[in-house]
C-alpha positions in Angstrom: -0.1 -0.1 -0.1 1.5 3.5 -0.9 1.6 6.2 2.3 -1.8 8.2 1.1 -4.1 5.6 2.1 -2.2 5.4 5.5 -2.6 8.2 6.0 -6.4 8.2 6.5 -6.5 5.4 9.2 -4.0 6.3 11.3 -6.2 8.5 13.4 -7.5 5.9 16.7 -11.1 5.0 16.1 -12.5 7.0 19.3 -11.2 10.9 16.8 -12.3 9.0 13.5 -15.0 12.1 12.6 -16.9 12.2 9.7 -17.0 14.9 7.2 -20.8 15.2 8.1 -20.7 15.1 11.5 -17.9 18.3 11.2 -19.7 20.3 8.4 -23.1 19.8 11.0 -21.7 20.6 13.7 -19.6 23.6 12.1 -23.2 24.4 10.2 -24.8 24.5 13.8 -21.9 27.0 15.3 -22.1 29.3 12.5 -25.9 29.4 12.6 -25.8 29.8 16.3 -23.3 32.8 16.1 -24.2 37.1 16.5 -23.5 38.9 13.5 -19.7 39.7 14.4 -18.4 36.9 15.3 -16.8 34.2 13.8 -15.2 30.5 14.9 -12.9 28.8 15.8 -11.6 25.9 14.4 -9.8 24.5 17.1 -13.7 25.2 19.6 -15.1 22.6 16.9 -11.7 20.3 17.3 -12.7 20.1 20.8 -16.0 19.8 20.7 -16.3 16.7 18.3 -12.8 14.8 20.0 -12.7 16.4 23.7 -10.3 17.9 25.5 -7.1 15.5 25.0 -5.2 18.6 22.5 -3.2 15.4 21.2 -6.7 13.7 20.2 -8.7 17.2 19.1 -5.5 17.6 17.1 -6.1 14.9 14.6 -9.3 17.2 13.8 -7.4 20.1 12.6 -6.8 18.5 9.0 -10.4 17.5 8.3 -12.2 20.9 10.3 -10.2 22.9 7.6 -10.9 21.1 5.0 -14.8 21.1 5.7 -14.3 24.5 6.1 -12.7 25.0 2.7 -16.0 22.8 1.3 -18.8 25.1 3.2 -16.6 28.6 2.0 -16.9 28.0 -1.5 -20.6 26.7 -1.2 -21.0 29.8 0.4 -21.6 28.6 3.3 -19.1 29.8 5.3 -16.4 31.9 5.2 -12.4 31.7 5.9 -10.7 34.5 7.5 -7.6 36.1 8.4 -7.1 38.7 10.5 -10.1 39.3 10.4 -10.0 39.8 6.8 -12.0 37.5 3.8 -8.7 35.0 3.1 -8.9 32.8 -0.6 -9.9 28.9 0.4 -7.6 28.3 -2.0 -4.2 30.0 -0.6 -4.9 30.6 3.2 -1.9 29.3 5.9 -1.6 29.8 8.8 -3.9 30.9 11.6 -7.6 31.1 10.1 -11.2 31.6 12.1 -14.4 31.0 10.4 -17.6 33.1 9.5 -21.2 32.7 7.8 -21.1 34.1 4.3 -22.6 37.5 5.9 -19.6 38.5 7.8 -17.8 38.9 5.4 -20.8 42.1 4.0 -20.2 43.7 7.1 -16.1 43.2 7.3 -16.5 45.2 3.4 -19.1 47.3 4.6 -16.5 48.4 8.0 -13.4 48.7 6.1 
């Protein structure tokens, strides 16, 4: 087997959140956000995997992928330093906002 095929199976079963579970939680949390607020991706990871950092960190990649998918579908916005980021090219620390938060950021600038 190649390494790419093994990569997805390395996470312990207790941590393997399904793509739909991650997206459902992200949508739920986004809909509950107050205007002007955004989500910290680590908050989502801890909600899915619990408080053990070694465990929830394993979900950060799948959460990033879900944020990209929802942003591309128009259901979320990826924010870097409070500004909209290109979902195909952003790097580093980010937050996830509702799509209308992009309009509020544009209006504030």
